[in-house]
C-alpha positions in Angstrom: 158.6 132.5 75.7 156.0 134.8 77.4 153.7 134.3 74.4 154.0 130.5 74.7 153.3 130.6 78.5 150.3 132.8 77.9 148.9 130.5 75.3 149.2 127.5 77.7 147.5 129.4 80.5 144.7 130.5 78.1 144.4 126.9 76.9 144.2 125.5 80.5 141.6 128.1 81.7 139.7 127.9 78.4 139.4 124.1 78.9 138.4 124.3 82.5 135.6 126.9 82.2 133.4 124.8 80.0 134.0 121.8 82.3 132.9 123.9 85.4 129.9 125.2 83.5 128.9 121.6 82.5 129.2 120.4 86.1 127.2 123.3 87.5 124.4 122.8 85.0 124.0 119.0 85.5 120.4 118.0 86.2 119.8 116.3 89.5 118.2 113.0 88.5 117.3 112.0 92.1 113.6 111.2 91.9 113.4 110.9 95.7 113.2 114.7 96.0 115.9 116.9 97.3 117.7 117.0 100.7 115.2 119.6 101.9 112.3 118.7 104.1 108.8 119.2 103.0 108.1 121.8 105.6 108.6 124.6 103.1 106.1 123.1 100.7 103.1 124.7 102.4 102.8 127.6 104.8 101.8 126.4 108.3 100.9 128.5 111.3 98.5 126.5 113.5 97.5 126.9 117.2 96.1 123.9 119.0 94.7 124.1 122.5 95.6 120.7 123.8 93.1 120.5 126.7 90.1 120.8 124.4 88.1 117.6 123.7 89.0 117.6 120.0 92.7 117.1 120.9 92.2 114.7 123.8 94.9 112.2 122.6 97.5 114.9 122.9 96.9 115.2 126.7 99.1 112.1 127.3 102.7 111.4 126.4 102.7 109.1 123.3 99.4 110.4 122.1 99.0 111.5 118.5 96.5 112.9 116.0 96.2 113.8 112.4 95.7 117.5 111.7 94.7 119.3 108.4 97.6 121.5 107.2 100.9 121.3 105.4 101.0 119.5 102.1 99.0 116.4 102.9 98.3 116.8 106.6 100.3 116.7 109.7 101.0 114.0 112.3 101.2 115.6 115.8 102.9 113.4 118.5 103.4 114.2 122.1 107.0 113.3 123.1 107.0 114.6 126.7 105.1 117.0 129.0 106.5 120.0 127.1 107.7 118.6 123.7 105.8 117.7 120.5 106.7 116.5 117.1 104.7 117.8 114.0 105.5 115.8 110.9 104.4 116.1 107.3 102.2 113.2 106.1 103.7 113.4 102.6 106.5 110.9 102.1 109.9 112.4 101.0 110.2 109.5 98.6 108.1 111.0 95.8 105.0 111.3 98.1 104.3 114.9 97.0 103.9 113.8 93.4 101.6 110.8 94.0 98.1 112.0 94.9 97.1 109.0 96.8 100.3 108.5 98.8 99.8 109.2 102.5 101.9 108.4 105.6 99.7 106.7 108.2 100.5 105.9 111.9 100.7 102.2 112.5 99.1 100.2 115.2 102.2 100.3 117.4 101.6 104.1 117.8 105.3 104.9 117.3 105.8 104.3 113.6 104.2 105.5 110.4 104.2 103.9 106.9 103.7 105.4 103.5 100.7 103.9 101.7 102.5 103.6 98.3 106.2 103.0 98.6 106.1 101.3 102.0 108.7 103.5 103.7 108.5 103.5 107.5 109.3 106.3 109.9 109.4 107.0 113.6 106.7 109.5 114.6 108.9 110.8 117.4 111.2 112.6 115.0 110.3 111.5 111.4 113.5 109.4 110.9 113.5 106.6 108.4 113.4 103.0 109.7 112.8 101.2 106.4 113.3 102.5 102.9 113.1 103.2 100.0 112.9 106.7 101.5 116.3 108.0 102.6 115.2 111.3 104.0 113.1 111.8 107.1 109.5 113.1 107.1 109.4 116.9 107.0 109.2 118.4 110.5 107.5 121.6 111.5 108.6 123.8 114.4 106.6 123.5 117.6 106.4 125.6 120.8 104.2 124.8 123.8 103.3 127.1 126.6 101.4 124.5 128.7 98.1 125.1 127.0 98.6 126.2 123.4 100.7 124.2 120.9 102.0 126.4 118.1 103.0 124.5 114.8 104.8 126.6 112.2 107.5 126.8 109.6 
């Protein structure tokens, strides 16, 4: 009886181990990138002195600029007197893989659109307003001391 019970246990575990290995080794066929943001794609450590003429649009709430950095550039948006958003211009819907894909701020100055797939995002936080993208734009960390804006990951 013990031998029979042991064989059953061995059979059950022997059957489950390959199943678990198969499930763990499955390839993710999601072509829309992973659930991670693009902020880890490129090292960013930028200081901007908002009161200099080059960054004049950032002196007012709702102002924005494009800045070199990140994977394909960064959109910097002033949300309040002390808060900024810094978003990757690479669309999370395969934007990193398409060389001419670039997220551009629209004429309403509150949304951005990918030049290839047409996904739209709010530049206040990078959230998706229209797909096919399902993930927000990658966001970088920001700190502001009243003069210098630090953008980093």
